[in-house]
C-alpha positions as CSV (number, residue, x, y, z in Angstrom):
1,M,-2.8,4.7,-13.9
2,N,-1.7,1.5,-15.5
3,P,0.4,-0.9,-13.5
4,P,3.8,-1.8,-14.8
5,S,3.9,-4.8,-17.0
6,D,6.7,-6.4,-15.1
7,I,5.0,-6.7,-11.7
8,G,6.4,-9.7,-9.9
9,H,4.5,-12.3,-7.9
10,E,7.3,-12.3,-5.3
11,Y,6.2,-8.9,-4.1
12,T,2.6,-9.9,-3.8
13,T,3.5,-13.0,-1.9
14,M,5.8,-10.9,0.4
15,A,3.0,-8.4,1.0
16,K,0.4,-11.1,1.8
17,A,2.9,-12.7,4.3
18,F,3.7,-9.3,6.0
19,F,0.1,-8.1,6.1
20,G,-1.3,-11.6,6.6
21,S,-4.4,-12.7,8.4
22,H,-2.9,-11.9,11.8
23,H,-3.1,-8.1,11.1
24,P,-5.9,-6.8,13.3
25,L,-6.7,-3.7,11.2
26,F,-6.7,-5.6,7.9
27,N,-8.9,-8.3,9.5
28,S,-11.5,-5.7,10.7
29,F,-11.4,-3.9,7.3
30,G,-11.4,-7.0,5.2
31,V,-8.4,-5.7,3.2
32,E,-7.3,-7.6,0.2
33,I,-3.9,-7.2,-1.5
34,G,-4.0,-7.0,-5.3
35,L,-1.1,-6.3,-7.7
36,V,2.2,-5.3,-6.0
37,G,5.6,-4.6,-7.5
38,K,8.1,-2.2,-8.8
39,G,6.7,0.7,-6.9
40,H,3.1,-0.1,-7.7
41,A,0.4,-1.3,-5.2
42,E,-3.3,-2.1,-5.4
43,M,-5.5,-2.9,-2.4
44,S,-9.2,-3.2,-1.8
45,M,-11.8,-3.7,0.9
46,P,-15.4,-4.7,0.8
47,Y,-18.3,-2.7,2.1
48,A,-18.9,-3.2,5.9
49,G,-21.9,-1.6,7.6
50,N,-20.0,-1.3,10.9
51,L,-17.5,1.0,9.1
52,S,-20.1,3.2,7.4
53,D,-21.3,6.7,8.0
54,R,-24.8,8.0,8.6
55,R,-25.6,7.7,4.8
56,G,-24.6,4.0,4.8
57,A,-21.4,4.6,2.8
58,L,-18.0,3.6,4.1
59,H,-16.5,6.3,6.2
60,R,-14.0,8.5,4.5
61,G,-11.4,7.5,7.1
62,T,-11.5,3.9,5.7
63,L,-10.4,5.2,2.3
64,V,-7.7,7.3,3.8
65,T,-6.4,4.3,5.7
66,L,-6.5,2.1,2.6
67,L,-4.7,4.7,0.5
68,D,-2.0,5.3,3.2
69,T,-1.4,1.5,3.5
70,A,-1.2,1.1,-0.2
71,C,1.4,3.9,-0.4
72,G,3.5,2.0,2.1
73,L,3.2,-1.2,0.2
74,A,4.3,0.6,-3.0
75,I,7.4,1.8,-1.1
76,F,8.2,-1.7,0.1
77,S,8.1,-3.0,-3.5
78,S,10.1,-0.1,-4.7
79,L,12.8,-0.6,-2.1
80,G,12.7,-4.4,-2.3
81,S,12.6,-4.7,1.5
82,L,10.2,-4.2,4.4
83,K,12.3,-1.7,6.2
84,P,10.2,0.4,8.7
85,I,8.6,3.5,7.1
86,A,6.6,6.4,8.4
87,T,4.2,8.7,6.6
88,I,5.7,12.1,6.6
89,D,3.0,13.8,4.5
90,L,-0.3,12.4,3.3
91,R,-2.8,14.4,1.3
92,V,-6.1,12.9,0.2
93,D,-8.5,15.1,-1.9
94,F,-12.0,13.7,-2.2
95,L,-13.5,14.4,-5.6
96,K,-16.9,13.0,-4.7
97,R,-18.7,11.1,-2.0
98,I,-18.1,7.4,-1.4
99,P,-21.2,5.7,-2.9
100,V,-23.6,4.0,-0.4
101,G,-22.9,0.3,-0.1
102,A,-19.7,0.3,-2.2
103,G,-16.4,-1.3,-1.4
104,L,-13.2,0.6,-2.1
105,R,-10.0,0.1,-4.2
106,A,-6.7,2.0,-3.9
107,V,-4.2,2.1,-6.8
108,V,-0.9,3.9,-6.1
109,D,2.5,4.3,-7.7
110,C,5.9,5.5,-6.5
111,I,6.8,8.3,-8.9
112,G,10.2,9.0,-7.4
113,R,12.4,8.8,-4.3
114,T,15.5,10.0,-2.6
115,E,17.7,8.1,-0.2
116,T,15.2,8.5,2.6
117,V,11.9,9.8,1.2
118,A,9.5,8.5,-1.5
119,Y,6.9,10.3,-3.5
120,I,3.6,8.5,-4.2
121,S,0.6,9.4,-6.2
122,G,-2.6,7.4,-6.6
123,R,-6.3,7.2,-6.7
124,G,-9.2,5.7,-4.7
125,Y,-12.1,4.1,-6.4
126,A,-15.5,2.7,-5.5
127,D,-15.7,-1.0,-6.5
128,G,-16.7,-1.5,-10.0
129,S,-15.9,2.0,-11.1
130,E,-13.0,3.5,-13.0
131,D,-14.0,7.0,-12.0
132,P,-11.8,8.1,-9.1
133,I,-13.5,9.3,-5.9
134,A,-10.2,10.5,-4.3
135,M,-6.6,11.4,-5.2
136,V,-3.7,10.8,-2.9
137,A,-0.2,12.3,-2.7
138,A,2.1,10.9,-0.1
139,S,5.7,11.2,1.1
140,P,6.7,8.2,3.3
141,G,10.2,8.2,4.7
142,W,12.6,5.7,6.3
143,S,15.8,5.8,8.2
144,C,18.9,5.0,6.2
145,A,21.4,3.1,8.4
146,S,24.2,4.0,5.9
147,T,24.7,6.8,3.5
148,N,26.2,4.2,1.2
149,A,22.9,2.4,0.6
150,P,23.0,0.0,-2.4
151,P,21.4,1.3,-5.6
152,R,17.9,0.1,-6.3
153,S,19.1,-2.3,-9.0
154,A,21.3,-4.1,-6.4
155,L,18.4,-4.9,-4.1
156,A,17.1,-8.4,-4.6
157,P,13.4,-9.0,-4.1
158,P,12.7,-10.5,-0.7
159,T,11.8,-14.2,-0.4
160,V,8.9,-15.8,1.3
161,E,8.9,-19.5,2.4
162,H,5.9,-21.1,3.9
163,G,4.1,-17.8,4.4
164,V,7.0,-16.2,6.3
165,C,8.8,-13.1,5.0
166,H,12.6,-13.4,4.9
167,S,13.5,-9.8,4.2
168,T,16.6,-8.7,6.1
169,C,14.9,-5.3,6.7
170,C,11.6,-6.7,7.9
171,V,10.6,-5.4,11.3
172,T,8.4,-8.4,11.9
173,C,10.8,-11.2,11.3
174,S,14.4,-10.0,11.0
175,T,16.9,-11.3,13.6
């Protein structure tokens, strides 16, 4: 999958503020946010021995978590807000084993959405490889406060000042 050519830095900044250094799971996994925007998201995590299986490879659950989180991030950038979402359906098909000692990378895209559900597809990779080790298909959903939700084109990208997200739908910082 190739990322859209018009990925904006405002989404990456928003994501880093939302999932910042205070997030316990991201801290323990060492998650890094890559490209984000227009329904596309990339995240990675380094190898960590304390998260590995008996072979010395990252546990498959770490890749599932990374893919699920990247799917959510793709939705946030597609919606243009950080409204609360929930994973309705998540399918991860492993094509091969995670290599011993390798970090992971998730690359996902929102391929369509309705008023309350999005459809995501993507791939998981070992660091340094373009050969996927897993495929993901996800359907995250959200509650729509109004059936008259604005069209996607009417949603302005959220703003971030001084590392604080100012999205009106953000669960973390909205008033």
